[in-house]
Each structure stands twice: as C-alpha cells, then as structure tokens.
PyMOL Python script that loads the backbone (N, CA, C, O; Angstrom):
from pymol import cmd

cmd.read_pdbstr("""\
ATOM      1  N   MET A   1     -11.230  64.745 -11.062  1.00  0.00           N
ATOM      2  CA  MET A   1     -12.033  64.630  -9.866  1.00  0.00           C
ATOM      3  C   MET A   1     -13.445  65.136 -10.128  1.00  0.00           C
ATOM      4  O   MET A   1     -14.392  64.613  -9.540  1.00  0.00           O
ATOM      5  N   ASP A   2     -13.618  66.116 -10.973  1.00  0.00           N
ATOM      6  CA  ASP A   2     -14.955  66.617 -11.278  1.00  0.00           C
ATOM      7  C   ASP A   2     -15.853  65.520 -11.844  1.00  0.00           C
ATOM      8  O   ASP A   2     -17.045  65.472 -11.537  1.00  0.00           O
ATOM      9  N   ALA A   3     -15.283  64.637 -12.671  1.00  0.00           N
ATOM     10  CA  ALA A   3     -16.075  63.557 -13.259  1.00  0.00           C
ATOM     11  C   ALA A   3     -16.562  62.593 -12.168  1.00  0.00           C
ATOM     12  O   ALA A   3     -17.697  62.118 -12.215  1.00  0.00           O
ATOM     13  N   GLU A   4     -15.697  62.310 -11.190  1.00  0.00           N
ATOM     14  CA  GLU A   4     -16.093  61.422 -10.090  1.00  0.00           C
ATOM     15  C   GLU A   4     -17.205  62.056  -9.261  1.00  0.00           C
ATOM     16  O   GLU A   4     -18.160  61.380  -8.877  1.00  0.00           O
ATOM     17  N   TRP A   5     -17.084  63.347  -8.986  1.00  0.00           N
ATOM     18  CA  TRP A   5     -18.134  64.045  -8.228  1.00  0.00           C
ATOM     19  C   TRP A   5     -19.446  64.021  -8.992  1.00  0.00           C
ATOM     20  O   TRP A   5     -20.509  63.802  -8.412  1.00  0.00           O
ATOM     21  N   GLU A   6     -19.364  64.248 -10.294  1.00  0.00           N
ATOM     22  CA  GLU A   6     -20.580  64.246 -11.112  1.00  0.00           C
ATOM     23  C   GLU A   6     -21.210  62.855 -11.132  1.00  0.00           C
ATOM     24  O   GLU A   6     -22.430  62.716 -11.043  1.00  0.00           O
ATOM     25  N   GLU A   7     -20.372  61.833 -11.250  1.00  0.00           N
ATOM     26  CA  GLU A   7     -20.856  60.454 -11.259  1.00  0.00           C
ATOM     27  C   GLU A   7     -21.575  60.106  -9.952  1.00  0.00           C
ATOM     28  O   GLU A   7     -22.573  59.384  -9.963  1.00  0.00           O
ATOM     29  N   ARG A   8     -21.068  60.619  -8.831  1.00  0.00           N
ATOM     30  CA  ARG A   8     -21.672  60.354  -7.517  1.00  0.00           C
ATOM     31  C   ARG A   8     -22.725  61.388  -7.138  1.00  0.00           C
ATOM     32  O   ARG A   8     -23.264  61.364  -6.032  1.00  0.00           O
ATOM     33  N   GLN A   9     -23.008  62.288  -8.060  1.00  0.00           N
ATOM     34  CA  GLN A   9     -24.006  63.345  -7.866  1.00  0.00           C
ATOM     35  C   GLN A   9     -23.673  64.219  -6.645  1.00  0.00           C
ATOM     36  O   GLN A   9     -24.539  64.526  -5.825  1.00  0.00           O
ATOM     37  N   ILE A  10     -22.392  64.609  -6.551  1.00  0.00           N
ATOM     38  CA  ILE A  10     -21.923  65.476  -5.476  1.00  0.00           C
ATOM     39  C   ILE A  10     -21.801  66.889  -6.020  1.00  0.00           C
ATOM     40  O   ILE A  10     -21.167  67.117  -7.050  1.00  0.00           O
ATOM     41  N   THR A  11     -22.408  67.826  -5.324  1.00  0.00           N
ATOM     42  CA  THR A  11     -22.324  69.225  -5.714  1.00  0.00           C
ATOM     43  C   THR A  11     -21.540  69.979  -4.654  1.00  0.00           C
ATOM     44  O   THR A  11     -21.827  69.870  -3.462  1.00  0.00           O
ATOM     45  N   LEU A  12     -20.550  70.743  -5.094  1.00  0.00           N
ATOM     46  CA  LEU A  12     -19.784  71.554  -4.154  1.00  0.00           C
ATOM     47  C   LEU A  12     -20.577  72.804  -3.813  1.00  0.00           C
ATOM     48  O   LEU A  12     -21.146  73.453  -4.690  1.00  0.00           O
ATOM     49  N   ALA A  13     -20.605  73.128  -2.545  1.00  0.00           N
ATOM     50  CA  ALA A  13     -21.264  74.353  -2.088  1.00  0.00           C
ATOM     51  C   ALA A  13     -20.316  75.041  -1.126  1.00  0.00           C
ATOM     52  O   ALA A  13     -20.067  74.543  -0.028  1.00  0.00           O
ATOM     53  N   PHE A  14     -19.790  76.177  -1.533  1.00  0.00           N
ATOM     54  CA  PHE A  14     -18.828  76.897  -0.720  1.00  0.00           C
ATOM     55  C   PHE A  14     -19.544  77.846   0.234  1.00  0.00           C
ATOM     56  O   PHE A  14     -20.556  78.452  -0.119  1.00  0.00           O
ATOM     57  N   ILE A  15     -19.004  77.969   1.456  1.00  0.00           N
ATOM     58  CA  ILE A  15     -19.562  78.941   2.384  1.00  0.00           C
ATOM     59  C   ILE A  15     -18.974  80.310   2.053  1.00  0.00           C
ATOM     60  O   ILE A  15     -17.916  80.410   1.431  1.00  0.00           O
ATOM     61  N   GLN A  16     -19.663  81.346   2.470  1.00  0.00           N
ATOM     62  CA  GLN A  16     -19.178  82.694   2.234  1.00  0.00           C
ATOM     63  C   GLN A  16     -17.956  82.956   3.099  1.00  0.00           C
ATOM     64  O   GLN A  16     -17.913  82.514   4.247  1.00  0.00           O
ATOM     65  N   PRO A  17     -16.964  83.662   2.575  1.00  0.00           N
ATOM     66  CA  PRO A  17     -15.792  83.994   3.382  1.00  0.00           C
ATOM     67  C   PRO A  17     -16.203  84.740   4.652  1.00  0.00           C
ATOM     68  O   PRO A  17     -17.040  85.641   4.615  1.00  0.00           O
ATOM     69  N   GLY A  18     -15.606  84.351   5.762  1.00  0.00           N
ATOM     70  CA  GLY A  18     -15.904  85.002   7.033  1.00  0.00           C
ATOM     71  C   GLY A  18     -17.203  84.567   7.672  1.00  0.00           C
ATOM     72  O   GLY A  18     -17.658  85.195   8.628  1.00  0.00           O
ATOM     73  N   LYS A  19     -17.819  83.497   7.164  1.00  0.00           N
ATOM     74  CA  LYS A  19     -19.096  83.007   7.689  1.00  0.00           C
ATOM     75  C   LYS A  19     -18.981  81.532   8.097  1.00  0.00           C
ATOM     76  O   LYS A  19     -19.682  80.689   7.538  1.00  0.00           O
ATOM     77  N   PRO A  20     -18.108  81.207   9.061  1.00  0.00           N
ATOM     78  CA  PRO A  20     -17.917  79.797   9.425  1.00  0.00           C
ATOM     79  C   PRO A  20     -19.164  79.154  10.015  1.00  0.00           C
ATOM     80  O   PRO A  20     -19.273  77.927  10.015  1.00  0.00           O
ATOM     81  N   THR A  21     -20.102  79.942  10.516  1.00  0.00           N
ATOM     82  CA  THR A  21     -21.306  79.354  11.100  1.00  0.00           C
ATOM     83  C   THR A  21     -22.214  78.733  10.048  1.00  0.00           C
ATOM     84  O   THR A  21     -23.171  78.041  10.395  1.00  0.00           O
ATOM     85  N   GLN A  22     -21.934  78.966   8.782  1.00  0.00           N
ATOM     86  CA  GLN A  22     -22.730  78.333   7.731  1.00  0.00           C
ATOM     87  C   GLN A  22     -22.441  76.834   7.646  1.00  0.00           C
ATOM     88  O   GLN A  22     -23.212  76.086   7.044  1.00  0.00           O
ATOM     89  N   ASN A  23     -21.347  76.399   8.237  1.00  0.00           N
ATOM     90  CA  ASN A  23     -21.036  74.979   8.286  1.00  0.00           C
ATOM     91  C   ASN A  23     -20.502  74.655   9.680  1.00  0.00           C
ATOM     92  O   ASN A  23     -19.325  74.334   9.847  1.00  0.00           O
ATOM     93  N   ALA A  24     -21.358  74.741  10.650  1.00  0.00           N
ATOM     94  CA  ALA A  24     -20.960  74.622  12.052  1.00  0.00           C
ATOM     95  C   ALA A  24     -20.419  73.233  12.399  1.00  0.00           C
ATOM     96  O   ALA A  24     -19.568  73.118  13.281  1.00  0.00           O
ATOM     97  N   TYR A  25     -20.888  72.179  11.731  1.00  0.00           N
ATOM     98  CA  TYR A  25     -20.401  70.835  12.039  1.00  0.00           C
ATOM     99  C   TYR A  25     -18.910  70.715  11.735  1.00  0.00           C
ATOM    100  O   TYR A  25     -18.149  70.178  12.540  1.00  0.00           O
ATOM    101  N   ILE A  26     -18.501  71.211  10.585  1.00  0.00           N
ATOM    102  CA  ILE A  26     -17.086  71.151  10.210  1.00  0.00           C
ATOM    103  C   ILE A  26     -16.267  72.062  11.101  1.00  0.00           C
ATOM    104  O   ILE A  26     -15.162  71.700  11.506  1.00  0.00           O
ATOM    105  N   GLU A  27     -16.785  73.230  11.411  1.00  0.00           N
ATOM    106  CA  GLU A  27     -16.063  74.140  12.298  1.00  0.00           C
ATOM    107  C   GLU A  27     -15.875  73.528  13.677  1.00  0.00           C
ATOM    108  O   GLU A  27     -14.837  73.738  14.305  1.00  0.00           O
ATOM    109  N   ARG A  28     -16.849  72.782  14.155  1.00  0.00           N
ATOM    110  CA  ARG A  28     -16.743  72.099  15.449  1.00  0.00           C
ATOM    111  C   ARG A  28     -15.657  71.043  15.384  1.00  0.00           C
ATOM    112  O   ARG A  28     -14.825  70.942  16.285  1.00  0.00           O
ATOM    113  N   LEU A  29     -15.665  70.260  14.321  1.00  0.00           N
ATOM    114  CA  LEU A  29     -14.632  69.237  14.134  1.00  0.00           C
ATOM    115  C   LEU A  29     -13.257  69.883  14.054  1.00  0.00           C
ATOM    116  O   LEU A  29     -12.321  69.433  14.715  1.00  0.00           O
ATOM    117  N   ASN A  30     -13.127  70.926  13.259  1.00  0.00           N
ATOM    118  CA  ASN A  30     -11.841  71.603  13.121  1.00  0.00           C
ATOM    119  C   ASN A  30     -11.354  72.144  14.460  1.00  0.00           C
ATOM    120  O   ASN A  30     -10.170  72.032  14.777  1.00  0.00           O
ATOM    121  N   GLY A  31     -12.250  72.726  15.244  1.00  0.00           N
ATOM    122  CA  GLY A  31     -11.879  73.269  16.546  1.00  0.00           C
ATOM    123  C   GLY A  31     -11.431  72.185  17.506  1.00  0.00           C
ATOM    124  O   GLY A  31     -10.435  72.347  18.212  1.00  0.00           O
ATOM    125  N   SER A  32     -12.165  71.073  17.535  1.00  0.00           N
ATOM    126  CA  SER A  32     -11.790  69.953  18.403  1.00  0.00           C
ATOM    127  C   SER A  32     -10.437  69.394  18.002  1.00  0.00           C
ATOM    128  O   SER A  32      -9.583  69.151  18.854  1.00  0.00           O
ATOM    129  N   MET A  33     -10.241  69.191  16.715  1.00  0.00           N
ATOM    130  CA  MET A  33      -8.973  68.635  16.241  1.00  0.00           C
ATOM    131  C   MET A  33      -7.815  69.581  16.557  1.00  0.00           C
ATOM    132  O   MET A  33      -6.746  69.147  16.985  1.00  0.00           O
ATOM    133  N   ARG A  34      -8.036  70.856  16.345  1.00  0.00           N
ATOM    134  CA  ARG A  34      -6.986  71.842  16.617  1.00  0.00           C
ATOM    135  C   ARG A  34      -6.618  71.845  18.097  1.00  0.00           C
ATOM    136  O   ARG A  34      -5.440  71.804  18.451  1.00  0.00           O
ATOM    137  N   GLN A  35      -7.630  71.893  18.956  1.00  0.00           N
ATOM    138  CA  GLN A  35      -7.390  71.989  20.392  1.00  0.00           C
ATOM    139  C   GLN A  35      -6.809  70.705  20.977  1.00  0.00           C
ATOM    140  O   GLN A  35      -5.850  70.755  21.747  1.00  0.00           O
ATOM    141  N   GLU A  36      -7.378  69.560  20.620  1.00  0.00           N
ATOM    142  CA  GLU A  36      -7.012  68.298  21.247  1.00  0.00           C
ATOM    143  C   GLU A  36      -5.832  67.591  20.595  1.00  0.00           C
ATOM    144  O   GLU A  36      -5.227  66.707  21.202  1.00  0.00           O
ATOM    145  N   LEU A  37      -5.504  67.968  19.373  1.00  0.00           N
ATOM    146  CA  LEU A  37      -4.438  67.265  18.664  1.00  0.00           C
ATOM    147  C   LEU A  37      -3.319  68.212  18.253  1.00  0.00           C
ATOM    148  O   LEU A  37      -2.181  68.075  18.701  1.00  0.00           O
ATOM    149  N   LEU A  38      -3.648  69.156  17.413  1.00  0.00           N
ATOM    150  CA  LEU A  38      -2.600  69.997  16.835  1.00  0.00           C
ATOM    151  C   LEU A  38      -1.932  70.923  17.847  1.00  0.00           C
ATOM    152  O   LEU A  38      -0.726  71.156  17.767  1.00  0.00           O
ATOM    153  N   ASN A  39      -2.695  71.448  18.789  1.00  0.00           N
ATOM    154  CA  ASN A  39      -2.114  72.331  19.803  1.00  0.00           C
ATOM    155  C   ASN A  39      -1.552  71.561  20.991  1.00  0.00           C
ATOM    156  O   ASN A  39      -0.833  72.133  21.811  1.00  0.00           O
ATOM    157  N   ALA A  40      -1.865  70.284  21.096  1.00  0.00           N
ATOM    158  CA  ALA A  40      -1.473  69.501  22.261  1.00  0.00           C
ATOM    159  C   ALA A  40      -0.118  68.814  22.106  1.00  0.00           C
ATOM    160  O   ALA A  40       0.490  68.416  23.100  1.00  0.00           O
ATOM    161  N   TYR A  41       0.352  68.674  20.892  1.00  0.00           N
ATOM    162  CA  TYR A  41       1.590  67.938  20.645  1.00  0.00           C
ATOM    163  C   TYR A  41       2.561  68.765  19.816  1.00  0.00           C
ATOM    164  O   TYR A  41       2.164  69.628  19.033  1.00  0.00           O
ATOM    165  N   VAL A  42       3.835  68.480  20.008  1.00  0.00           N
ATOM    166  CA  VAL A  42       4.881  69.028  19.151  1.00  0.00           C
ATOM    167  C   VAL A  42       5.357  67.862  18.297  1.00  0.00           C
ATOM    168  O   VAL A  42       5.970  66.924  18.806  1.00  0.00           O
ATOM    169  N   PHE A  43       5.080  67.920  17.018  1.00  0.00           N
ATOM    170  CA  PHE A  43       5.419  66.832  16.110  1.00  0.00           C
ATOM    171  C   PHE A  43       6.809  67.053  15.528  1.00  0.00           C
ATOM    172  O   PHE A  43       7.180  68.172  15.174  1.00  0.00           O
ATOM    173  N   LYS A  44       7.562  65.975  15.436  1.00  0.00           N
ATOM    174  CA  LYS A  44       8.912  66.066  14.875  1.00  0.00           C
ATOM    175  C   LYS A  44       8.993  65.464  13.480  1.00  0.00           C
ATOM    176  O   LYS A  44       9.867  65.823  12.691  1.00  0.00           O
ATOM    177  N   THR A  45       8.074  64.544  13.181  1.00  0.00           N
ATOM    178  CA  THR A  45       8.083  63.916  11.861  1.00  0.00           C
ATOM    179  C   THR A  45       6.652  63.828  11.332  1.00  0.00           C
ATOM    180  O   THR A  45       5.683  63.919  12.085  1.00  0.00           O
ATOM    181  N   LEU A  46       6.552  63.653  10.051  1.00  0.00           N
ATOM    182  CA  LEU A  46       5.249  63.485   9.419  1.00  0.00           C
ATOM    183  C   LEU A  46       4.596  62.177   9.864  1.00  0.00           C
ATOM    184  O   LEU A  46       3.373  62.099   9.977  1.00  0.00           O
ATOM    185  N   ASP A  47       5.406  61.157  10.115  1.00  0.00           N
ATOM    186  CA  ASP A  47       4.855  59.894  10.613  1.00  0.00           C
ATOM    187  C   ASP A  47       4.201  60.060  11.978  1.00  0.00           C
ATOM    188  O   ASP A  47       3.184  59.424  12.255  1.00  0.00           O
ATOM    189  N   GLU A  48       4.764  60.898  12.829  1.00  0.00           N
ATOM    190  CA  GLU A  48       4.139  61.186  14.126  1.00  0.00           C
ATOM    191  C   GLU A  48       2.769  61.837  13.932  1.00  0.00           C
ATOM    192  O   GLU A  48       1.805  61.494  14.615  1.00  0.00           O
ATOM    193  N   VAL A  49       2.699  62.766  13.006  1.00  0.00           N
ATOM    194  CA  VAL A  49       1.428  63.439  12.719  1.00  0.00           C
ATOM    195  C   VAL A  49       0.407  62.419  12.244  1.00  0.00           C
ATOM    196  O   VAL A  49      -0.732  62.415  12.712  1.00  0.00           O
ATOM    197  N   ARG A  50       0.799  61.570  11.336  1.00  0.00           N
ATOM    198  CA  ARG A  50      -0.116  60.552  10.804  1.00  0.00           C
ATOM    199  C   ARG A  50      -0.609  59.605  11.897  1.00  0.00           C
ATOM    200  O   ARG A  50      -1.801  59.310  11.979  1.00  0.00           O
ATOM    201  N   THR A  51       0.313  59.133  12.735  1.00  0.00           N
ATOM    202  CA  THR A  51      -0.052  58.192  13.796  1.00  0.00           C
ATOM    203  C   THR A  51      -1.015  58.828  14.787  1.00  0.00           C
ATOM    204  O   THR A  51      -2.049  58.245  15.110  1.00  0.00           O
ATOM    205  N   LYS A  52      -0.682  60.020  15.273  1.00  0.00           N
ATOM    206  CA  LYS A  52      -1.533  60.701  16.259  1.00  0.00           C
ATOM    207  C   LYS A  52      -2.888  61.059  15.652  1.00  0.00           C
ATOM    208  O   LYS A  52      -3.915  60.974  16.326  1.00  0.00           O
ATOM    209  N   THR A  53      -2.890  61.454  14.392  1.00  0.00           N
ATOM    210  CA  THR A  53      -4.143  61.804  13.723  1.00  0.00           C
ATOM    211  C   THR A  53      -5.041  60.577  13.594  1.00  0.00           C
ATOM    212  O   THR A  53      -6.245  60.665  13.837  1.00  0.00           O
ATOM    213  N   GLN A  54      -4.475  59.444  13.219  1.00  0.00           N
ATOM    214  CA  GLN A  54      -5.257  58.214  13.118  1.00  0.00           C
ATOM    215  C   GLN A  54      -5.821  57.806  14.469  1.00  0.00           C
ATOM    216  O   GLN A  54      -6.973  57.383  14.557  1.00  0.00           O
ATOM    217  N   GLN A  55      -5.018  57.930  15.527  1.00  0.00           N
ATOM    218  CA  GLN A  55      -5.494  57.600  16.873  1.00  0.00           C
ATOM    219  C   GLN A  55      -6.628  58.535  17.284  1.00  0.00           C
ATOM    220  O   GLN A  55      -7.634  58.092  17.839  1.00  0.00           O
ATOM    221  N   TRP A  56      -6.464  59.820  17.012  1.00  0.00           N
ATOM    222  CA  TRP A  56      -7.481  60.803  17.383  1.00  0.00           C
ATOM    223  C   TRP A  56      -8.780  60.544  16.629  1.00  0.00           C
ATOM    224  O   TRP A  56      -9.863  60.583  17.215  1.00  0.00           O
ATOM    225  N   MET A  57      -8.671  60.279  15.334  1.00  0.00           N
ATOM    226  CA  MET A  57      -9.865  60.022  14.521  1.00  0.00           C
ATOM    227  C   MET A  57     -10.596  58.759  14.977  1.00  0.00           C
ATOM    228  O   MET A  57     -11.826  58.731  15.009  1.00  0.00           O
ATOM    229  N   TYR A  58      -9.852  57.729  15.326  1.00  0.00           N
ATOM    230  CA  TYR A  58     -10.474  56.495  15.805  1.00  0.00           C
ATOM    231  C   TYR A  58     -11.257  56.774  17.090  1.00  0.00           C
ATOM    232  O   TYR A  58     -12.408  56.360  17.226  1.00  0.00           O
ATOM    233  N   ASP A  59     -10.627  57.473  18.021  1.00  0.00           N
ATOM    234  CA  ASP A  59     -11.301  57.812  19.275  1.00  0.00           C
ATOM    235  C   ASP A  59     -12.535  58.672  19.009  1.00  0.00           C
ATOM    236  O   ASP A  59     -13.595  58.431  19.586  1.00  0.00           O
ATOM    237  N   TYR A  60     -12.405  59.656  18.153  1.00  0.00           N
ATOM    238  CA  TYR A  60     -13.497  60.585  17.845  1.00  0.00           C
ATOM    239  C   TYR A  60     -14.698  59.856  17.237  1.00  0.00           C
ATOM    240  O   TYR A  60     -15.846  60.183  17.537  1.00  0.00           O
ATOM    241  N   ASN A  61     -14.429  58.883  16.394  1.00  0.00           N
ATOM    242  CA  ASN A  61     -15.513  58.179  15.695  1.00  0.00           C
ATOM    243  C   ASN A  61     -16.046  56.944  16.414  1.00  0.00           C
ATOM    244  O   ASN A  61     -17.181  56.538  16.166  1.00  0.00           O
ATOM    245  N   HIS A  62     -15.256  56.339  17.297  1.00  0.00           N
ATOM    246  CA  HIS A  62     -15.656  55.090  17.946  1.00  0.00           C
ATOM    247  C   HIS A  62     -16.060  55.240  19.411  1.00  0.00           C
ATOM    248  O   HIS A  62     -16.849  54.439  19.910  1.00  0.00           O
ATOM    249  N   HIS A  63     -15.542  56.240  20.104  1.00  0.00           N
ATOM    250  CA  HIS A  63     -15.762  56.321  21.544  1.00  0.00           C
ATOM    251  C   HIS A  63     -16.485  57.568  22.016  1.00  0.00           C
ATOM    252  O   HIS A  63     -16.944  57.606  23.158  1.00  0.00           O
ATOM    253  N   ARG A  64     -16.602  58.575  21.193  1.00  0.00           N
ATOM    254  CA  ARG A  64     -17.213  59.824  21.632  1.00  0.00           C
ATOM    255  C   ARG A  64     -18.631  59.987  21.114  1.00  0.00           C
ATOM    256  O   ARG A  64     -18.842  60.032  19.902  1.00  0.00           O
ATOM    257  N   PRO A  65     -19.591  60.074  21.994  1.00  0.00           N
ATOM    258  CA  PRO A  65     -20.951  60.359  21.532  1.00  0.00           C
ATOM    259  C   PRO A  65     -21.039  61.802  21.036  1.00  0.00           C
ATOM    260  O   PRO A  65     -20.424  62.704  21.605  1.00  0.00           O
ATOM    261  N   HIS A  66     -21.797  62.002  19.988  1.00  0.00           N
ATOM    262  CA  HIS A  66     -21.950  63.315  19.386  1.00  0.00           C
ATOM    263  C   HIS A  66     -23.383  63.800  19.595  1.00  0.00           C
ATOM    264  O   HIS A  66     -24.339  63.084  19.297  1.00  0.00           O
ATOM    265  N   LYS A  67     -23.518  64.984  20.093  1.00  0.00           N
ATOM    266  CA  LYS A  67     -24.838  65.565  20.341  1.00  0.00           C
ATOM    267  C   LYS A  67     -25.676  65.581  19.057  1.00  0.00           C
ATOM    268  O   LYS A  67     -26.868  65.274  19.074  1.00  0.00           O
ATOM    269  N   SER A  68     -25.036  65.943  17.956  1.00  0.00           N
ATOM    270  CA  SER A  68     -25.758  66.040  16.685  1.00  0.00           C
ATOM    271  C   SER A  68     -26.234  64.684  16.168  1.00  0.00           C
ATOM    272  O   SER A  68     -27.076  64.622  15.273  1.00  0.00           O
ATOM    273  N   LEU A  69     -25.700  63.600  16.726  1.00  0.00           N
ATOM    274  CA  LEU A  69     -26.103  62.247  16.326  1.00  0.00           C
ATOM    275  C   LEU A  69     -26.965  61.584  17.396  1.00  0.00           C
ATOM    276  O   LEU A  69     -27.061  60.358  17.456  1.00  0.00           O
ATOM    277  N   GLY A  70     -27.584  62.394  18.231  1.00  0.00           N
ATOM    278  CA  GLY A  70     -28.426  61.844  19.288  1.00  0.00           C
ATOM    279  C   GLY A  70     -27.614  61.145  20.364  1.00  0.00           C
ATOM    280  O   GLY A  70     -28.047  60.143  20.931  1.00  0.00           O
ATOM    281  N   TYR A  71     -26.442  61.679  20.637  1.00  0.00           N
ATOM    282  CA  TYR A  71     -25.522  61.141  21.642  1.00  0.00           C
ATOM    283  C   TYR A  71     -25.081  59.712  21.337  1.00  0.00           C
ATOM    284  O   TYR A  71     -24.869  58.900  22.237  1.00  0.00           O
ATOM    285  N   LYS A  72     -24.952  59.432  20.049  1.00  0.00           N
ATOM    286  CA  LYS A  72     -24.373  58.167  19.604  1.00  0.00           C
ATOM    287  C   LYS A  72     -23.023  58.479  18.973  1.00  0.00           C
ATOM    288  O   LYS A  72     -22.758  59.611  18.568  1.00  0.00           O
ATOM    289  N   THR A  73     -22.170  57.453  18.895  1.00  0.00           N
ATOM    290  CA  THR A  73     -20.937  57.628  18.160  1.00  0.00           C
ATOM    291  C   THR A  73     -21.243  57.439  16.671  1.00  0.00           C
ATOM    292  O   THR A  73     -22.242  56.809  16.326  1.00  0.00           O
ATOM    293  N   PRO A  74     -20.405  57.970  15.795  1.00  0.00           N
ATOM    294  CA  PRO A  74     -20.650  57.743  14.363  1.00  0.00           C
ATOM    295  C   PRO A  74     -20.717  56.258  14.006  1.00  0.00           C
ATOM    296  O   PRO A  74     -21.500  55.864  13.141  1.00  0.00           O
ATOM    297  N   ILE A  75     -19.915  55.449  14.654  1.00  0.00           N
ATOM    298  CA  ILE A  75     -19.930  54.008  14.380  1.00  0.00           C
ATOM    299  C   ILE A  75     -21.238  53.376  14.829  1.00  0.00           C
ATOM    300  O   ILE A  75     -21.786  52.521  14.134  1.00  0.00           O
ATOM    301  N   GLU A  76     -21.743  53.790  15.985  1.00  0.00           N
ATOM    302  CA  GLU A  76     -23.037  53.280  16.461  1.00  0.00           C
ATOM    303  C   GLU A  76     -24.156  53.651  15.488  1.00  0.00           C
ATOM    304  O   GLU A  76     -25.077  52.865  15.265  1.00  0.00           O
ATOM    305  N   LEU A  77     -24.076  54.810  14.930  1.00  0.00           N
ATOM    306  CA  LEU A  77     -25.102  55.259  14.001  1.00  0.00           C
ATOM    307  C   LEU A  77     -25.109  54.418  12.726  1.00  0.00           C
ATOM    308  O   LEU A  77     -26.162  54.192  12.131  1.00  0.00           O
ATOM    309  N   LEU A  78     -23.940  53.959  12.315  1.00  0.00           N
ATOM    310  CA  LEU A  78     -23.846  53.136  11.106  1.00  0.00           C
ATOM    311  C   LEU A  78     -24.325  51.711  11.322  1.00  0.00           C
ATOM    312  O   LEU A  78     -24.730  51.045  10.370  1.00  0.00           O
ATOM    313  N   ASN A  79     -24.287  51.243  12.537  1.00  0.00           N
ATOM    314  CA  ASN A  79     -24.683  49.844  12.825  1.00  0.00           C
ATOM    315  C   ASN A  79     -26.148  49.724  13.069  1.00  0.00           C
ATOM    316  O   ASN A  79     -26.644  48.626  13.324  1.00  0.00           O
TER     317      ASN A  79
END
""", "prot")
cmd.dss("prot")
cmd.show_as("cartoon", "prot")
cmd.util.cbc("prot")
cmd.orient("prot")
C-alpha cells in the first residue's frame, strides 16, 4: 500500500493523540455516523450493517447539504 500512496503522492499525517479538533471534518463525520447509524440500530448480521451503512452514506452524500461545502451536497460539488 505504501507504493500506491507514493505513486499517488499521498502523505500520511497523523493527528496528535487526544487532539481530535486537528481533524474536525472527520470527527464531525464520525459523530454523525455514530449518532444516526451505529447508536440508532441493533444489528444482527454483518449484511445488515453493510446495507444500512450504504443507505446512510448515500443519503449523506446525495441529499444533505454540508456547511463546509457552501451548503451543497458532495455530489452537487462534483457536478
């Protein structure tokens, strides 16, 4: 995997332990996913987790405007 990252000129940058505000966008995503998906359902199978996660991600990327994207959805920003 390191060779692929190097080929794509991707550099890993780790945040300091205990400093989640250094990457607030990911922390926001993690919090939303935890609250709206992981804490909202009791999953019985891995397939249930996969299905609900795919549905949640589709909604998050196609229907929800994001403040950080100028109140556009990620899909709108790509078009």
